[in-house]
N, C-alpha and C positions, 0 to 999 in steps of 0.2 A: 818313484815318484808316479808313472804310469804304468798299467796293469793291460795286459793282454785280452781281462774286459771292456776296458774304454776304447783301449784302438778297434777293437771287432765296432763294439755300441755307434763309433761317427762312422764305419764303412757302412755301415747296416743302414744308418738315416740315410746316407752320400747314395749308394747304390734303389736306395728306394725297398728295402724290406720293406715288406708292410706289419710283420710281427715285432718289428725294433720299433719302427714307430708310432704303434699303439702301446710299447709300454715305456717309453721314454716318456712320451708327454702327456700320462693321467696328467699330473700335476698343469699340467700349459691351460694356459686360457685358450677362449676359441681361435682367436686372432693368431696365436704361437700354433695352435694345432691344424689348424689352414694354411699357412705358408708351410709348417715342415711336411705337410704332406703333399705339396705342391710340387715335390720333388718327385713324385708317381709321375711326372706326365714327361719329364727328359729327367733322370737318373742319372750319376755319371757312373764309367765301369770305375770302379776298385779293386788296385790293388797293392798288395802287398810290399813294399820295399827292403829289401835285403839290407846287410852287410848295418853298420851301426855310423850312417853319415849323416845322423840327425835330421831323419828321414823316416817316416815310420811306415804312412802311405803314399801312394798316385792318384789324384782322381782327375779323370778323363772324360770330356764330355765337350760336344761340339771344337770350338776352336781354342777350349777352356784345356786349361790343365792346368795343374798343383800338383807340387810333394808336400805332403803336410807332415808334420810332426805333434804327435800328441799328449800330454801333456793333464798330469791332473794333479790335485790335491785337499786338503782340506780347508787349507788358509787361500784368503783370496789374492795372496799377493807373490808370483813365484821369484824370488831372487835366482838369478844364472851365477853371479859368484859364490853362490853354498854350494854349487860342484861344480868343479871347475870342466867338467867334461861339457856343460850345456853352454857355456860358452864358446869351447872350441867349436862346438857342432853349431851353433848359430852364427861364426863365422866363418866355415865352411861354408852352410849355404847361401851368407849372403857370395860367398866367389863363386858356387855353381851356380849360382841362378842368376849373377851375371852376366857369364860367358855365357849363358845357354837362354836370355829373353825368359827369365819363368818369373811367378809370380809368389813366394815360399808362403806359405800359411803354417802358423800355429792355431792348432785348437787345442783348447783351456777347458776343463772341464772341472768344478766344483764342487765334490764331494758333500754331499748332506741339503745339497740345493732343491729348493721346489723351483716347479715350475720351468724355461729352459733356465738347463746346468751347467751350457756351454757356451763360447767368448769365443772370435775365429780374433786373430792378430795375422801382422805381417811383419814382414823386417822392409826396412830403405833400400829398395833394388833400381840402377837406371840401365836407362837402354830398352825401358818395355814401353810393349805397340800398344797398339787401339786399347782391348778391353781391359788386356792387362792391366794397364795405364790407368783406368777410369775403377778399374778395384781399390786399385791400391792406394789413390786418392781417396778412397768410401770405406775399407777397412784398417781402425786402428794400428798406429803401427811400433810396436813391443817397444817402449823406453828403454831413455837411459838415466843412471843415479846423475846423483854428482862429482860420481867418482869413475864412471863411463861404465858403470858395467849391466848391463841387458835386464829388466827388468817384468812379467806383466800381472796386472792387477787386472784381475778377473770384474772388476765394477764398470772398466774402462771398454773393453773390446763391445765386438758388435754382437752380439744373443746373433745364434746359430741360424734359429729361424727368420731376420733380418736379412741373414748374406742369402740362403738358398732363396726368398725371397724376392730380391736383387736380381742376383744370377739369374733366375727366370726369366726377369725381362730385357737382361743381355744378348738370352739367345733367340726368344721368341720371336 
């Protein structure tokens, strides 16, 4: 579902890699490009997360830190029930993030899309503090089906450029 290429892409964007930003924003609108490039004002420190805990990268900046799981698909909806491991990872992410009061993110890249290809989602976490709680209210939650299985619908996620613009105002 995810390749190292997309993980490197999101890492490059969040850490303010201008070459990656230029490559990713070729088909974006001027407003989207402006939002993307605002990451250069205060980029994240982004590190790869080891292991298979359902966390690909960790992004840290100021008072904000996020474990991020990266997903990609040609289809706009990812059903976690299609791969049992995805559900297990989500449940483990909820447990770890609840215990540490950290907001988890899922970055979902739709392959073949023009414009902003990335969407951001989160999971329901109790006990978050201040800015993390504000963000959780703003970022769409990963949905559940009528059978209680997780699903991400790319069309319902927060565009990455909007996420970048929003967190810029939280910190500055």
